[in-house]
C-alpha positions, 0 to 999 in steps of 0.5 A, a space after each residue: 158941828 158933828 156929823 149927822 147921827 142916823 137912827 135905826 128901825 131895829 124891828 119891822 113887822 111888815 104890812 102891820 098897822 102900828 100906832 106910833 102917836 095918838 093920831 098917827 098910824 104907820 104901815 111899812 111896805 115889804 120893799 127894803 132896798 139900799 134906797 128905801 132902808 127897811 121899806 116905805 112907811 105909809 102914814 094914816 092920820 086920824 080916826 074915822 075920817 083919815 088922811 093917807 100920806 105916801 100910799 107906797 109902791 105897787 105891791 100886792 101885799 102893801 095894797 092888801 095891808 092898806 085895805 085891812 088898816 083902812 077898814 071902817 075908815 073914811 079916807 078924806 085925802 091922799 097926800 103924796 110927798 113926791 113921785 118916786 116909785 116907792 111913794 106914789 103908785 098906789 095913790 091912783 088905786 086908793 083914790 079909785 077905791 075911796 073917792 078921796 082926792 090926791 094932793 101933791 105939788 104936781 107931777 114929776 117933770 118928764 126928762 128930755 129924750 137923751 138927757 142925763 136923767 134917762 141915761 145910766 151913769 156909765 154902767 147902769 148903776 142905779 142912783 135912786 128909786 125909779 120915777 112914777 111919771 104917770 102920777 098926776 094929782 087931783 089937786 096941785 098945791 103950793 107952799 102953805 096951802 091948807 089941804 085938810 081942815 076937820 075937827 081933828 086934823 089940820 094939815 098944810 103943804 110945806 114945799 121942799 124942793 131939792 131931792 126932786 123938784 116937786 117934793 113936798 112935806 106935810 105938816 100936822 098942826 095938832 101934833 106939831 109934826 112934819 111928814 118929811 118924805 125923802 127930804 129928811 130921812 132918819 137913817 141916811 142922807 138924801 139922794 140929790 141927783 141932777 138934773 131934777 135934783 137941785 143941791 141949792 134948792 135942797 140946802 135952802 129947803 133943809 134950812 127952812 125945815 130947821 127953822 120950823 118949830 116941829 116937835 117930831 119929824 116923820 120920814 117915809 123911811 127910817 125912824 122919827 126924829 124928835 131932835 129935828 132942828 139939831 139933826 137937820 142943821 147937821 145935815 146942812 153942815 154935812 152938805 156944806 162940808 162936802 161942797 167945800 171938799 169939792 171946791 178944794 179938789 177943783 182948785 187943786 186941779 181935779 177937773 173931772 167928776 171921777 177924779 173928784 170922787 176918787 179923792 173924796 170918797 176913798 172910804 166908800 166902796 168903788 162900786 158906789 163911786 158912780 152914785 157918788 158922782 151924781 152927788 158931786 155933780 149936784 155940788 158942782 152945779 151949785 158951785 157953777 151957779 154960785 160963780 165959784 167954778 166954771 165949765 170949760 167950753 160950756 155953761 152947762 155942767 154935765 157928768 162928763 164936763 171939765 171943771 176949773 175954779 174961777 
């Protein structure tokens, strides 16, 4: 299978409501970055009685845009895919303004003090958006929960851990659509960074999405995908191909994450090697769990561990 073919958003009219399907409107926040692409896309589903997905970052211009977009509407539910700071922070404000309950798999687990989750990877290089640890949903869902059922909308939770342990997609029956958050992005691969990010869970969740019959995938970042099954299958193969490369490097005597990164990421700018190391770490955690790699002197794979093939 060929490498994933990513798409683009050629023009973004920030903070303007855009009708993207009969039941779906989108407002893109003016927070472009290397993690958010053009910005966070907040989705408004339905007319009259509406559902909001990923209200977005704590940004005055985005908050004001949502006020304008939701004028005359009745917000019935606020759905959050996960608790990164470009997705969930405005949920509390929107719930307070409208009285609508929030739904998510649950809050993001707080890291243990001194863990790799809170320590910079050597030189303070950012790995992903910061985490909104304060977000706690009014309603914690489990996979398959029916969260919205009205005369015009039927929406369910599709639990997809991997990017984060609480990541959840949301399905819309009426348009056979899946709102994929950061699990599947139209423009790039997804960051999977231990200890909360889990490559095994991520690949399993990708396979689950590939096995669904959704007509359209709507990521929070980037363009929609009408080729969901083929695209997601290519994402799975991309990850497995990288895993094979990591395993081959360890078998060839590359025992540290920096050594593996230097071998596998020769086409990537050196300043991006630290973030790449987190991805390699995620693959090594999976390979240790699968019994193909072991950690010298420990059973706990870490960024600074020494690895060897089993």
